[in-house]
C-alpha positions, 0 to 999 in steps of 0.5 A: 434525482440525477446527480451532476458534476456540480453536486459532487462533493470534494471528498468521498468518505468510505467506511467499512466493517468486515469480520475476519476469522483466524487470520494474520494479515499484518505482523510486527517485527516479532511476528505478532499481530499489531495492536493499539489501545483505544477507549481503554482497551487493546484492539487488533490493528491492520496498518494503513500502509498494508491496506494502501499497498494491497489496494494500489497493487490490486488496481495496478494489476487490473489496469495492466491486465486490461481490466476495470476503468483504468485499463491501459492507463499508466501506473507506477512501480515503487522499487529500489531497483531502477538501475537494474531495471534500466540496465535490463532494458539496455541489455535486452532492447539495445544490445548492451553488455550486462556489466556495462549496462549496470555500471552506466545506469547506476552512474547516470542515476547517481549523478542525477541525485539518487543515493546508492548502497556501498559499492563494496557491498554487492547485495545493495551496490546497485540499489537506491537507498530509498524506495522510488515510486515512478511510472513503470516505464521509467527504466525503458525511457532512461535506457532509450536515452542512454542508448541514443547518447551512448558515445557521449555518456560512455565518455562521461561515465569513464571520467565519472568513475575515475573521479569517483575512484580517486575520491573514494574514502580511504581505508581505516587508519588513513582518515583525513583530518576533516573526517576525524573531526566529524565533518563526514557530511562536508567530505561527502559533499566535497567528493560529489562536487569533484565529480563531473556533472551529468550532461544537462540534456541527460539529466533533464531526460532522467528527471522527465522519466522519473516525473509522475507524469500520467501514472494514476496511482502516483496521483492517488497515493502521492510520493515524496522524493527528497534526494532530488530537489527538482523532481516533483513530489506529489501530495496524495489524494487518498487518506487512509486510516489504520483499521482496528477491531471494534471490540477488545483484541482476542488472539490465539497462539496456534500450535502446529506440527508439520509432518515429514512425508518421507519419515511417515512413509518409512514408519508406515512401511516399517517391518522392524519396530526399532525402525519405527521408533526412530521415525517417531515425532513430527518433522517440525513444530511451532506456534503462529499467532492468529486473530479474529474480529470485526474491523472498522476501516476508513478512507477518503478520496479528495477529488480536487487534489486528484484532478490537480495532480493529474493536471500538474502532471500534464493532462488537460482539464478534460483529460484530468476530469475523465481520468479522475472519474476512472481513478475514483471508480477503481479506488473504490473497487480496490478499497472493497476488494483488496486485502493484504496477502500475508498468510493468504494460503494458510488462512484464506483471508483474501476471500473475505467480503465486508459486512457493510460499506458506507459511502457518502460525499461532503466538503471535508473528510469524516472519520467515524472511529469515535463510534467505536471508542467504547468497545462492543460487548459481544455478550448476549442482549437480554430480550426479556422486556419485564427486566431491566436491559442487561448484557451486551450488544450481541455479535460485533458484526451486527452491533457495529452496523447499528452503531455506525449507521446511528453515528452517521445519521446523528452527524448528518443531521448536523452537517448539511454538506453530507449527501449521497449516502450509499450502502452495500452489504454482502451479509444477508443478516446485515441486509435484514438489519438494514430493513429493520433500521429503515435506511430509506434515506440511503441508497442501497446498492448491490454492486461496488460500482453503485457506491460512486455517482 
């Protein structure tokens, strides 16, 4: 049966099982694998933040390279360096002096409402205090406006910096009474009030440049900017869950010894045994934590929210409908293909392929984490029919497929809005298992594109 636009559910639910061996895709502050406790057992975890960034960057890189359904479309950039990016555009495109460009860009963005690091600290002086997700051409747009209004903004900048210097915080030992009483926020507000405001047309130009506009990934993943009240926030259309192992966590602390090439060359060619003794031992030793396991991943796309975000950003209904379909295709591709890149060279983790991808539509999101509340027991299954069944469920990859599909079938019988079930596997063992499980109600596809209508 051919699907029409009216048959598409509001939510596209994606579920994925993947087996990873000796990897470390995400770490905590101590360099250890992240974990959570679920079903009374510790599980390894890959955070949704790590997953979302990998997916967002994967989609952005493909679009910028002219690949995939979002080829040529606008994407966003999340950074604290908008003042520096604007300054570089002023310098390279408009011939400004580097120092003047940085000073002006920082002043303009600060007067718009963004907070920067302390001027006395060179490493953060020109960085915003928060990461700001904005269209990638934001710096070019702000620079073009500054260059066009150079005479007015140079005069404003000089008065702004002079007033800022005059209201600078006194050195230690000369604090004002209001500061001594703990009224530092009020003091900061007073200082801001004393500064000459950015010309209205310039502030409007900066806000327009910072606005989400038609950046597809901002519409998908959303953004929150509290510092500028009149700069629109975006409720993301993508919901992402933390990935976790469907069995108990297993970790190995791998001892490594790194060789010193120069030392080994001397030792290899040493003519005197005393010289050889001096060159004994490794160049460096240490430990690294590695994890293995089968992970369950889940994400949801709210098609209505995505289309709304694009229309609010200025697209017509027809443009938003077209962009929504393209964004959905790229989102599904990134969900399957992208992977966090921590230790990618030493573990080849980014080459992993999922054992199973389950996709379906519905009128609400469906999270199947409950299918794995009881950890999978990977002990061999007892196949002796004469004895009572004992042992575990066998390898987690196959056991996870059985559980996930059984869970989906059970829920689908009770939720009539679930439809258009699709399955994709890159594992021949899973493919054979799907034949055994008689998944005739699902559409088995062979490409990522087949997961979306």
